C-alpha atoms as one frame of an Amber mdcrd trajectory, in Angstrom:
protein
 136.006  98.608  84.679 136.760 102.272  84.425 138.106 104.089  87.383 135.514
 106.041  89.364 132.466 104.198  88.047 131.897 102.108  91.193 130.351 105.003
  93.101 127.662 105.490  90.465 126.469 101.936  90.902 126.596 102.203  94.698
 124.768 105.531  94.646 122.131 104.055  92.357 121.590 101.116  94.704 121.309
 103.509  97.666 118.714 105.573  95.823 116.726 102.430  94.983 116.975 101.241
  98.586 115.855 104.577  99.966 113.034 104.736  97.443 111.826 101.257  98.335
 111.875 102.184 102.019 109.850 105.325 101.406 107.351 103.419  99.261 106.968
 100.677 101.898 106.438 103.202 104.701 104.011 105.143 102.512 102.020 102.008
 101.733 101.903 101.196 105.444 100.581 104.679 106.172  98.116 104.476 103.303
  96.675 101.071 104.139  97.050 100.913 107.924  97.529 104.499 109.038  93.905
 105.575 109.116  92.843 103.318 111.981  95.385 104.348 114.582  97.322 101.459
 116.058  94.897  98.710 115.146  93.125  96.418 115.227  93.458  96.226 111.478
  90.860  94.784 109.151  91.782  91.830 106.961  91.251  93.835 103.758  93.724
  96.484 104.958  96.513  93.984 105.574  95.727  92.143 102.331  95.868  95.415
 100.414  99.228  96.261 101.965 100.676  92.833 101.188  99.439  92.850  97.580
 100.706  96.390  97.017 104.115  95.488  98.419 104.158  92.334  96.317 103.740
  94.352  93.143 106.441  96.850  94.123 108.957  94.197  95.221 108.390  92.115
  92.085 108.863  95.170  89.901 112.115  96.162  91.618 113.465  92.612  91.527
 112.574  92.296  87.849 114.528  95.503  87.219 117.562  93.824  88.870 117.328
  95.660  92.173 116.554  92.644  94.345 118.889  93.668  97.170 117.374  97.137
  97.322 113.888  95.613  97.241 114.643  93.374 100.206 116.597  95.828 102.333
 114.548  98.917 101.533 111.164  97.290 101.977 112.210  95.640 105.229 113.587
  98.896 106.598 110.527 100.887 105.529 108.096  98.400 107.038 110.073  98.208
 110.271 110.294 101.984 110.678 106.603 102.390 109.873 105.614  99.711 112.397
 107.840 101.310 115.035 106.334 104.749 114.452 102.771 103.400 114.394 103.045
 101.228 117.500 105.573 103.067 119.685 102.883 104.722 121.828 102.192 101.383
 123.543 102.859 101.851 127.258 103.569  98.147 127.908 106.569  98.003 125.616
 105.285  94.870 123.912 105.198  96.693 120.590 108.888  95.808 120.215 107.916
  92.161 119.756 105.476  93.118 117.025 108.081  95.272 115.316 110.572  92.383
 115.466 107.976  90.110 113.879 107.351  92.659 111.120 111.103  92.929 110.530
 111.657  89.184 110.274 108.492  88.504 108.317 109.102  91.216 105.759 112.759
  90.215 105.419 111.862  86.592 104.755 108.949  87.353 102.424 110.758  89.965
 100.322 113.874  87.787 100.055 111.796  84.836  98.897 109.788  86.867  96.381
 112.865  88.666  95.033 114.759  85.408  94.624 111.858  83.779  92.795 111.396
  86.771  90.503 115.094  86.913  89.666 115.088  83.188  89.011 112.259  83.324
  86.481 113.144  86.728  84.980 115.037  86.760  81.691 118.641  87.901  81.588
 121.403  87.545  84.175 120.254  85.767  87.311 121.706  88.117  89.919 122.145
  91.872  90.085 125.638  93.086  89.409 126.451  90.792  86.511
């Protein structure tokens, strides 16, 4: 490994992670942002999940599974916080925690499966 190359890879991962977070938050705003803070229709949530599935699979296939998991989870969590934070009871924090854990689990599972079936090296960084 040449000296000074490590930062390029780290910067690239940070850009991918930031991009995935922006895309996830944008998809949240696009699918769920028009109705206020809910209640959401089934087709809205299904559209969000399918859109995120495509984006996460694409990033994982391109060997950016860690950025797909971390960026998507962060973007979804921030979007949920911003969308629901006007709740006066404070119970929105529970919903945000559920979004965080659910998106973390789902994106990790999907990214792992995609990297397992994708051709080439099994894990990013090799």
